[in-house]
C-alpha positions as CSV (number, residue, x, y, z in Angstrom):
1,M,-10.0,-3.2,24.7
2,H,-9.7,-3.3,20.9
3,T,-8.1,-6.7,19.1
4,I,-5.4,-6.2,16.3
5,P,-6.4,-6.7,13.2
6,Q,-5.4,-9.7,11.5
7,R,-5.3,-9.4,8.1
8,I,-3.9,-6.0,7.0
9,L,-4.3,-4.8,3.3
10,I,-2.4,-1.3,2.4
11,V,-4.4,0.8,-0.5
12,G,-3.2,3.5,-1.6
13,I,-1.3,6.0,-4.7
14,S,1.7,4.9,-5.1
15,C,4.8,6.6,-3.3
16,T,2.8,7.2,-0.4
17,G,4.1,4.6,1.4
18,K,2.6,1.3,2.1
19,T,5.5,-1.0,1.7
20,T,6.9,0.8,4.2
21,L,3.9,0.7,6.4
22,A,3.7,-2.6,6.1
23,K,7.2,-3.7,7.4
24,K,6.7,-1.5,10.8
25,L,3.8,-3.3,10.6
26,H,5.1,-6.2,10.6
27,Q,8.3,-5.1,13.3
28,R,5.5,-4.6,15.7
29,L,2.5,-7.4,15.3
30,T,5.2,-9.4,14.3
31,I,2.4,-10.6,11.4
32,P,3.4,-11.6,7.5
33,Y,3.9,-8.8,5.3
34,T,3.6,-8.9,1.0
35,D,4.5,-5.8,-1.6
36,L,1.9,-7.0,-4.4
37,D,4.6,-5.4,-6.9
38,D,7.1,-8.5,-5.7
39,L,4.2,-11.1,-6.8
40,H,3.4,-9.0,-9.9
41,W,6.9,-8.3,-11.1
42,L,9.3,-11.0,-12.4
43,P,13.1,-10.2,-13.2
44,G,13.2,-8.2,-16.4
45,W,10.3,-6.3,-15.7
46,K,7.9,-9.3,-16.9
47,E,4.6,-8.7,-15.3
48,R,3.5,-12.0,-14.3
49,P,0.3,-13.9,-16.1
50,I,-2.8,-12.3,-14.2
51,E,-3.7,-15.8,-13.3
52,E,-0.7,-16.7,-11.6
53,L,-1.2,-13.3,-9.9
54,R,-4.6,-13.9,-8.6
55,A,-3.8,-17.8,-7.0
56,Q,-1.1,-16.6,-5.6
57,V,-2.7,-14.0,-3.3
58,K,-5.6,-15.8,-3.7
59,H,-3.1,-18.5,-1.3
60,L,-2.5,-15.2,0.7
61,V,-5.8,-13.9,2.2
62,E,-6.6,-18.1,3.2
63,Q,-4.3,-17.5,5.9
64,P,-5.5,-16.6,9.0
65,Q,-2.6,-13.8,9.1
66,W,-1.3,-10.9,6.7
67,I,-0.5,-8.0,5.5
68,I,-0.6,-7.2,1.8
69,A,0.9,-3.9,0.3
70,G,-0.9,-2.6,-2.7
71,N,-3.0,-1.0,-5.9
72,Y,-4.2,-4.0,-7.5
73,Q,-8.1,-3.9,-8.9
74,R,-7.2,-7.2,-10.8
75,T,-7.5,-8.9,-7.2
76,Q,-9.2,-7.0,-4.8
77,D,-11.8,-8.9,-5.3
78,L,-10.4,-11.0,-3.6
79,S,-7.9,-9.7,-0.7
80,W,-10.4,-6.5,0.4
81,P,-13.7,-8.9,1.5
82,H,-10.7,-10.9,3.9
83,A,-9.3,-8.2,5.0
84,E,-10.4,-7.1,8.9
85,L,-8.8,-3.5,8.6
86,I,-8.2,-1.7,5.2
87,I,-5.8,1.6,5.5
88,W,-5.7,4.2,3.2
89,L,-3.1,6.5,2.7
90,D,-3.8,9.4,1.4
91,F,-1.6,12.1,0.9
92,P,-1.2,15.1,-0.7
93,L,-0.1,14.8,-4.1
94,W,2.7,17.4,-3.5
95,T,4.1,14.3,-0.5
96,I,3.7,12.1,-2.6
97,Y,5.5,13.5,-5.8
98,Q,8.8,14.8,-3.3
99,R,8.7,10.9,-2.4
100,L,9.0,9.4,-5.5
101,L,11.6,11.4,-6.7
102,Q,13.7,10.1,-3.1
103,R,13.0,6.9,-3.8
104,T,13.8,7.1,-7.4
105,L,17.2,8.5,-7.2
106,Q,18.2,6.3,-4.4
107,R,17.4,3.6,-6.6
108,V,18.9,4.7,-10.1
109,L,21.9,6.3,-8.3
110,W,23.3,3.3,-5.8
111,K,21.4,0.7,-8.1
112,Q,18.8,0.0,-5.3
113,S,16.6,-3.5,-6.1
114,C,12.6,-2.9,-6.1
115,C,10.3,-5.7,-7.0
116,N,11.3,-8.7,-7.1
117,G,15.0,-7.9,-8.2
118,N,14.3,-5.6,-11.1
119,Y,16.5,-1.8,-11.8
120,E,14.8,1.1,-12.5
121,S,16.9,3.9,-15.2
122,W,17.3,7.0,-15.8
123,K,16.0,6.6,-19.4
124,T,12.6,4.7,-17.8
125,A,12.5,6.9,-14.3
126,F,12.9,10.1,-16.1
127,F,12.1,9.5,-20.0
128,S,9.8,7.7,-20.7
129,R,5.9,7.1,-20.7
130,Q,6.4,4.3,-18.2
131,S,8.0,7.0,-15.8
132,M,6.4,6.2,-12.1
133,F,6.3,9.7,-12.3
134,V,3.1,10.3,-15.4
135,W,1.6,6.9,-13.8
136,V,0.9,9.0,-10.2
137,K,0.2,11.9,-12.7
138,E,-2.3,9.6,-15.0
139,T,-3.7,7.5,-11.6
140,A,-3.8,9.4,-9.4
141,Q,-7.0,10.8,-9.3
142,R,-9.0,7.5,-10.6
143,T,-7.3,5.9,-7.7
144,R,-8.5,8.7,-4.9
145,T,-11.9,9.3,-6.9
146,R,-12.2,4.8,-5.4
147,Y,-11.3,4.3,-2.4
148,H,-12.8,7.5,-1.6
149,E,-16.4,5.8,-2.9
150,R,-15.2,3.1,-0.7
151,L,-14.7,4.7,2.2
152,A,-18.1,5.2,2.8
153,T,-19.3,1.7,2.4
154,T,-16.2,-0.4,4.2
155,P,-16.3,-0.1,7.7
156,Q,-13.1,-1.4,7.9
157,M,-10.8,1.2,6.0
158,V,-9.6,4.4,7.7
159,R,-7.8,6.9,6.0
160,L,-4.3,8.4,6.9
161,R,-3.5,11.6,5.3
162,S,0.0,12.5,6.2
163,T,3.3,11.3,8.1
164,R,1.9,13.1,11.4
165,E,-1.4,10.2,11.1
166,V,1.0,7.3,10.1
167,K,2.7,7.6,13.8
168,L,-0.2,8.4,15.7
169,F,-2.0,5.3,14.4
170,L,0.8,2.7,14.9
171,K,1.5,4.4,18.1
172,Q,-2.5,3.6,19.1
173,L,-2.3,0.2,18.1
174,S,-0.3,0.1,21.1
175,E,-3.4,0.9,22.9
176,P,-5.4,-1.1,24.0
177,S,-8.3,1.8,25.2
178,V,-8.2,3.5,21.9
179,D,-10.5,1.6,18.9
180,I,-8.6,1.8,15.7
181,R,-11.3,1.4,13.5
182,S,-13.8,4.1,15.0
183,D,-16.1,6.5,12.8
184,T,-14.1,8.8,14.0
185,H,-10.6,7.5,13.0
186,R,-12.1,6.3,9.2
187,H,-12.3,9.5,8.0
188,S,-9.2,10.8,9.1
189,L,-6.3,11.1,12.2
190,I,-6.4,14.8,12.6
């Protein structure tokens, strides 16, 4: 029988579904979740000062239960040591770009707020150096390499490479005979 982790960190390239998975885990486990984008971005797309962001994350990780979704390297020295489980969502780039396009269109067309009440615009979404499409292109390989290196030395880390693997992982949470952190699951649930 395995114990359900009470402090879970979800990382991965933008648009892999970190927040979606955090919400699903929250519903299933009734553990509070936080999206680091909501802490990082203030209204008007202003960045929270790093000292304030780190103080908020420090307070979060000192709690007995949490799910944190986010990739912020500036806070990983605080969150990684406290995490009982780190889930790395490592999806193919075509999946990420497909999700990014869908998410961006929904946010722009239906004026859906994100990141602490901010809104995306056509200009910044598609015609700007600040575009998430540019961000993913510039950071994807570096992020993937960093997490691949950490996988070898982080026993509480699992790597999920597809929506199918995420669904299987969620299903296994309710099966007491499966250790979701075993070596067969650490590298991929294929």
